[in-house]
N, CA, C and O atoms as a DFTB+ gen file, in Angstrom:
360 C
 N C O
     1  1     -78.205     314.887      51.335
     2  2     -77.625     314.176      50.274
     3  2     -76.385     313.912      49.410
     4  3     -76.605     314.364      48.286
     5  1     -75.620     313.564      49.463
     6  2     -74.563     313.079      47.859
     7  2     -74.409     312.288      48.454
     8  3     -74.459     312.368      49.681
     9  1     -74.164     311.235      47.819
    10  2     -73.812     309.783      48.468
    11  2     -72.363     309.597      48.572
    12  3     -72.137     308.513      49.109
    13  1     -71.463     310.130      48.315
    14  2     -69.697     310.517      48.564
    15  2     -69.999     310.867      50.273
    16  3     -69.176     310.350      51.028
    17  1     -71.011     311.627      50.879
    18  2     -71.172     311.696      51.924
    19  2     -71.990     310.774      52.413
    20  3     -71.448     309.678      52.551
    21  1     -73.060     310.830      52.711
    22  2     -73.773     309.305      53.101
    23  2     -73.279     308.433      53.266
    24  3     -73.701     307.846      54.263
    25  1     -71.729     307.476      52.262
    26  2     -70.651     307.343      51.829
    27  2     -69.672     307.551      53.677
    28  3     -69.586     306.934      54.738
    29  1     -69.356     308.307      53.301
    30  2     -68.045     308.602      54.702
    31  2     -69.170     308.877      55.972
    32  3     -68.507     308.747      57.001
    33  1     -70.299     309.135      56.263
    34  2     -71.338     308.804      57.327
    35  2     -71.261     307.597      58.118
    36  3     -70.718     307.305      59.183
    37  1     -71.702     307.217      57.590
    38  2     -71.723     305.006      57.320
    39  2     -70.721     304.453      57.596
    40  3     -70.924     303.454      58.286
    41  1     -69.051     304.769      57.223
    42  2     -68.637     304.388      58.252
    43  2     -67.285     304.617      58.558
    44  3     -66.145     304.158      58.482
    45  1     -68.334     306.036      59.139
    46  2     -67.742     306.707      60.567
    47  2     -68.345     306.141      62.143
    48  3     -67.892     306.164      63.287
    49  1     -69.944     305.501      61.335
    50  2     -71.613     304.670      62.609
    51  2     -70.779     303.683      62.644
    52  3     -70.320     303.158      63.658
    53  1     -70.508     303.335      61.245
    54  2     -70.148     301.297      61.389
    55  2     -69.124     300.746      63.544
    56  3     -69.589     300.280      64.585
    57  1     -67.596     301.229      63.078
    58  2     -67.020     300.758      64.224
    59  2     -67.338     301.333      65.311
    60  3     -66.634     300.772      66.151
    61  1     -67.991     302.142      65.851
    62  2     -68.954     302.527      66.793
    63  2     -70.984     302.166      67.160
    64  3     -71.856     302.644      67.886
    65  1     -70.864     301.046      66.112
    66  2     -72.237     300.256      66.956
    67  2     -71.669     298.696      66.856
    68  3     -72.009     297.783      67.608
    69  1     -70.574     298.585      65.578
    70  2     -70.605     296.560      65.746
    71  2     -68.523     296.691      66.146
    72  3     -67.486     296.984      65.552
    73  1     -68.988     296.238      67.530
    74  2     -67.159     295.838      67.948
    75  2     -66.332     295.455      66.725
    76  3     -65.227     295.970      66.554
    77  1     -66.985     294.302      65.617
    78  2     -66.482     293.609      65.327
    79  2     -65.732     294.429      63.744
    80  3     -65.026     294.221      62.757
    81  1     -66.348     295.206      64.300
    82  2     -65.709     296.432      62.632
    83  2     -64.739     297.388      62.867
    84  3     -64.076     297.766      61.901
    85  1     -64.439     298.044      64.407
    86  2     -63.514     298.426      64.641
    87  2     -61.652     297.714      64.027
    88  3     -61.285     296.580      63.717
    89  1     -60.925     299.040      64.091
    90  2     -59.596     298.395      63.607
    91  2     -60.235     297.709      61.744
    92  3     -59.929     296.517      61.751
    93  1     -60.658     297.919      60.897
    94  2     -60.573     296.799      60.377
    95  2     -60.953     298.267      59.191
    96  3     -61.494     299.352      59.406
    97  1     -60.172     297.435      57.496
    98  2     -60.836     297.616      56.634
    99  2     -61.805     297.566      56.042
   100  3     -62.037     296.448      55.580
   101  1     -62.899     298.723      55.725
   102  2     -63.745     298.967      55.214
   103  2     -63.940     298.862      54.038
   104  3     -63.604     299.941      53.550
   105  1     -64.647     297.514      52.468
   106  2     -65.135     297.714      51.968
   107  2     -66.044     297.843      51.287
   108  3     -66.895     296.970      51.459
   109  1     -66.392     298.969      50.147
   110  2     -68.386     299.586      49.827
   111  2     -68.211     298.259      49.198
   112  3     -67.370     297.707      48.488
   113  1     -69.597     297.909      49.869
   114  2     -69.840     296.457      48.278
   115  2     -71.326     296.884      48.283
   116  3     -72.178     296.096      47.872
   117  1     -71.752     298.466      48.869
   118  2     -73.023     298.341      48.179
   119  2     -74.043     300.281      48.626
   120  3     -73.816     300.714      49.755
   121  1     -74.612     300.799      48.074
   122  2     -75.611     301.620      48.447
   123  2     -77.019     302.574      47.615
   124  3     -76.914     303.257      46.596
   125  1     -77.780     302.426      48.114
   126  2     -79.360     302.658      47.471
   127  2     -79.658     303.106      48.709
   128  3     -79.562     302.722      49.874
   129  1     -80.339     304.720      47.648
   130  2     -81.664     305.924      48.294
   131  2     -82.487     304.625      47.901
   132  3     -82.467     303.648      47.153
   133  1     -83.142     305.185      48.785
   134  2     -84.892     304.306      48.554
   135  2     -85.453     304.529      48.259
   136  3     -85.745     305.638      48.704
   137  1     -86.105     304.189      47.555
   138  2     -87.570     304.473      46.740
   139  2     -88.052     306.178      46.871
   140  3     -87.982     307.151      46.121
   141  1     -88.407     306.004      47.823
   142  2     -88.888     307.192      48.455
   143  2     -88.170     308.663      48.545
   144  3     -88.644     309.777      48.321
   145  1     -86.994     308.307      48.911
   146  2     -85.690     309.565      48.403
   147  2     -84.972     309.937      50.206
   148  3     -83.998     310.621      50.520
   149  1     -86.045     309.075      51.159
   150  2     -85.583     309.517      52.435
   151  2     -84.146     309.327      53.226
   152  3     -83.504     310.186      53.830
   153  1     -83.742     307.448      52.966
   154  2     -83.105     306.711      53.624
   155  2     -82.346     306.665      52.623
   156  3     -82.736     306.868      51.473
   157  1     -80.845     306.313      53.041
   158  2     -79.369     305.617      52.527
   159  2     -79.516     304.942      53.026
   160  3     -79.886     305.169      54.177
   161  1     -79.310     303.229      52.469
   162  2     -78.299     302.329      52.771
   163  2     -77.099     301.776      52.648
   164  3     -77.012     300.865      51.824
   165  1     -76.501     301.967      53.023
   166  2     -75.129     301.261      52.266
   167  2     -74.510     300.372      53.527
   168  3     -74.449     300.343      54.756
   169  1     -73.895     299.332      51.745
   170  2     -73.170     297.984      53.020
   171  2     -72.003     298.227      52.624
   172  3     -71.581     298.236      51.468
   173  1     -71.350     298.471      53.788
   174  2     -69.723     297.254      53.819
   175  2     -69.635     296.194      53.908
   176  3     -70.729     295.722      54.218
   177  1     -68.524     295.105      53.754
   178  2     -68.358     294.485      54.065
   179  2     -66.464     294.711      54.635
   180  3     -65.870     295.714      54.241
   181  1     -65.663     293.579      55.632
   182  2     -64.618     293.776      56.322
   183  2     -64.052     292.382      56.480
   184  3     -64.934     291.526      56.543
   185  1     -62.562     291.836      56.576
   186  2     -62.203     290.467      57.234
   187  2     -63.018     290.052      58.399
   188  3     -63.165     290.826      59.345
   189  1     -63.461     289.086      58.387
   190  2     -63.989     288.447      59.708
   191  2     -63.872     287.479      60.099
   192  3     -63.318     286.644      59.385
   193  1     -64.407     287.048      61.640
   194  2     -63.394     285.645      62.020
   195  2     -63.232     284.361      62.224
   196  3     -64.349     284.136      62.688
   197  1     -62.787     283.505      62.234
   198  2     -63.281     282.429      60.982
   199  2     -64.028     281.429      61.712
   200  3     -63.609     280.274      61.629
   201  1     -65.221     281.692      62.523
   202  2     -66.137     280.640      63.014
   203  2     -67.636     282.218      62.316
   204  3     -67.924     283.405      62.161
   205  1     -68.059     280.530      62.171
   206  2     -69.584     280.712      61.403
   207  2     -70.560     281.519      61.871
   208  3     -71.013     281.031      62.906
   209  1     -71.228     282.797      61.503
   210  2     -72.225     283.058      61.640
   211  2     -73.255     284.298      61.183
   212  3     -72.831     285.203      60.464
   213  1     -74.144     284.280      61.486
   214  2     -75.558     285.447      60.503
   215  2     -74.495     286.576      59.893
   216  3     -73.513     285.872      60.127
   217  1     -74.135     287.314      59.524
   218  2     -73.692     287.708      58.423
   219  2     -72.306     287.657      57.952
   220  3     -71.429     288.477      57.681
   221  1     -72.410     286.689      57.954
   222  2     -70.642     287.051      57.734
   223  2     -70.974     285.043      55.948
   224  3     -71.664     284.054      55.700
   225  1     -69.765     285.910      55.439
   226  2     -70.012     285.161      53.997
   227  2     -69.050     284.537      53.954
   228  3     -68.353     285.068      54.818
   229  1     -68.290     283.453      53.381
   230  2     -66.949     282.943      52.882
   231  2     -67.157     283.039      51.387
   232  3     -68.127     282.913      50.640
   233  1     -65.831     283.320      51.232
   234  2     -66.149     283.293      49.483
   235  2     -64.159     283.313      49.262
   236  3     -63.159     283.955      49.581
   237  1     -64.599     282.127      48.510
   238  2     -62.974     281.875      48.033
   239  2     -62.431     281.042      49.336
   240  3     -62.139     279.990      48.766
   241  1     -62.251     280.923      50.097
   242  2     -61.724     280.201      52.099
   243  2     -61.400     281.577      52.808
   244  3     -60.308     281.583      53.377
   245  1     -62.253     282.927      52.896
   246  2     -61.924     283.864      52.543
   247  2     -63.437     284.601      53.750
   248  3     -64.602     284.595      53.350
   249  1     -63.144     285.006      54.785
   250  2     -64.480     285.542      55.697
   251  2     -64.612     287.205      55.466
   252  3     -63.859     288.172      55.583
   253  1     -65.915     286.987      55.097
   254  2     -66.288     288.120      55.325
   255  2     -67.161     288.679      56.068
   256  3     -68.073     287.869      56.232
   257  1     -67.363     289.632      56.602
   258  2     -69.034     290.099      57.812
   259  2     -69.269     290.900      56.362
   260  3     -68.541     291.023      55.377
   261  1     -70.461     291.333      56.636
   262  2     -71.423     292.222      56.045
   263  2     -72.334     292.850      57.029
   264  3     -72.915     292.140      57.849
   265  1     -72.567     294.676      56.990
   266  2     -73.342     294.792      57.409
   267  2     -73.721     296.201      56.711
   268  3     -72.924     297.070      56.358
   269  1     -74.813     296.216      56.622
   270  2     -75.624     297.755      56.333
   271  2     -76.673     298.400      57.005
   272  3     -77.682     298.005      57.589
   273  1     -75.825     300.256      56.606
   274  2     -76.488     300.762      57.452
   275  2     -77.299     301.827      57.234
   276  3     -76.821     302.519      56.335
   277  1     -78.349     302.277      57.675
   278  2     -79.351     303.328      57.200
   279  2     -79.372     304.402      58.012
   280  3     -79.439     304.375      59.241
   281  1     -79.274     306.023      56.815
   282  2     -79.225     306.624      57.175
   283  2     -80.254     306.856      56.600
   284  3     -80.905     306.067      55.916
   285  1     -80.649     308.748      56.999
   286  2     -81.674     309.402      56.797
   287  2     -80.929     310.348      55.803
   288  3     -79.718     310.567      55.766
   289  1     -81.840     310.827      55.060
   290  2     -80.896     311.453      53.087
   291  2     -81.378     312.974      53.906
   292  3     -80.452     313.670      53.488
   293  1     -81.955     313.631      54.514
   294  2     -81.586     314.945      54.793
   295  2     -81.057     315.657      56.380
   296  3     -81.029     316.830      56.753
   297  1     -80.711     314.494      57.007
   298  2     -79.978     315.276      58.367
   299  2     -78.433     314.542      58.309
   300  3     -77.474     315.108      58.835
   301  1     -78.302     313.343      57.679
   302  2     -77.075     311.486      57.948
   303  2     -77.539     311.202      59.121
   304  3     -76.973     310.243      59.644
   305  1     -78.524     311.780      59.843
   306  2     -79.072     311.114      60.958
   307  2     -78.991     309.139      61.207
   308  3     -79.368     308.432      60.273
   309  1     -78.614     308.664      62.167
   310  2     -78.303     306.909      61.373
   311  2     -79.634     306.910      62.082
   312  3     -80.296     307.606      62.852
   313  1     -79.687     305.649      61.353
   314  2     -81.076     304.897      61.373
   315  2     -81.857     303.420      62.140
   316  3     -82.871     302.965      62.669
   317  1     -80.000     303.070      61.549
   318  2     -80.555     301.884      62.256
   319  2     -78.346     300.501      61.277
   320  3     -77.411     300.811      60.538
   321  1     -78.637     299.615      61.793
   322  2     -77.450     299.133      61.248
   323  2     -77.832     297.620      61.291
   324  3     -78.871     297.376      61.904
   325  1     -77.172     296.575      60.748
   326  2     -77.879     295.051      61.090
   327  2     -76.393     294.461      60.451
   328  3     -75.700     295.089      59.650
   329  1     -76.135     293.349      60.902
   330  2     -75.570     291.743      59.599
   331  2     -76.642     292.011      58.872
   332  3     -77.746     292.494      59.122
   333  1     -75.888     291.436      57.524
   334  2     -76.308     290.585      56.447
   335  2     -75.877     291.183      55.173
   336  3     -75.461     292.340      55.120
   337  1     -75.950     290.576      54.362
   338  2     -75.607     290.728      52.010
   339  2     -75.828     292.336      51.766
   340  3     -75.926     293.221      52.616
   341  1     -75.875     292.433      50.346
   342  2     -75.653     293.220      50.356
   343  2     -76.977     294.212      50.611
   344  3     -78.085     293.823      50.981
   345  1     -76.690     295.219      50.398
   346  2     -78.533     295.953      50.684
   347  2     -79.370     295.013      51.467
   348  3     -80.261     294.313      50.986
   349  1     -78.946     295.062      52.953
   350  2     -79.583     293.810      53.714
   351  2     -81.795     294.919      53.355
   352  3     -82.168     295.921      52.744
   353  1     -82.456     293.853      54.194
   354  2     -83.504     295.138      54.315
   355  2     -83.605     295.171      56.386
   356  3     -83.468     294.451      57.375
   357  1     -84.059     297.079      55.799
   358  2     -83.476     297.513      56.796
   359  2     -84.810     298.307      56.772
   360  3     -85.047     299.142      57.645
């Protein structure tokens, strides 16, 4: 799978997994293929709630939620997702 396809697939999975991402404008924050070439890790952010929680960062007074989605490179299969900042350890 190429990088654009990995980003597209990850953006489709995200709102299915995290209710807080539904109907949000996703911003791509980072994408990385693992050293062994088996997985893609794609990190997005979107406007978050006003209360503090894991995976949320306040920048210049604006709350952003960060989520990383991990996909299998050969099939695009969903492997996992988590709260966190850029390219979180998944």
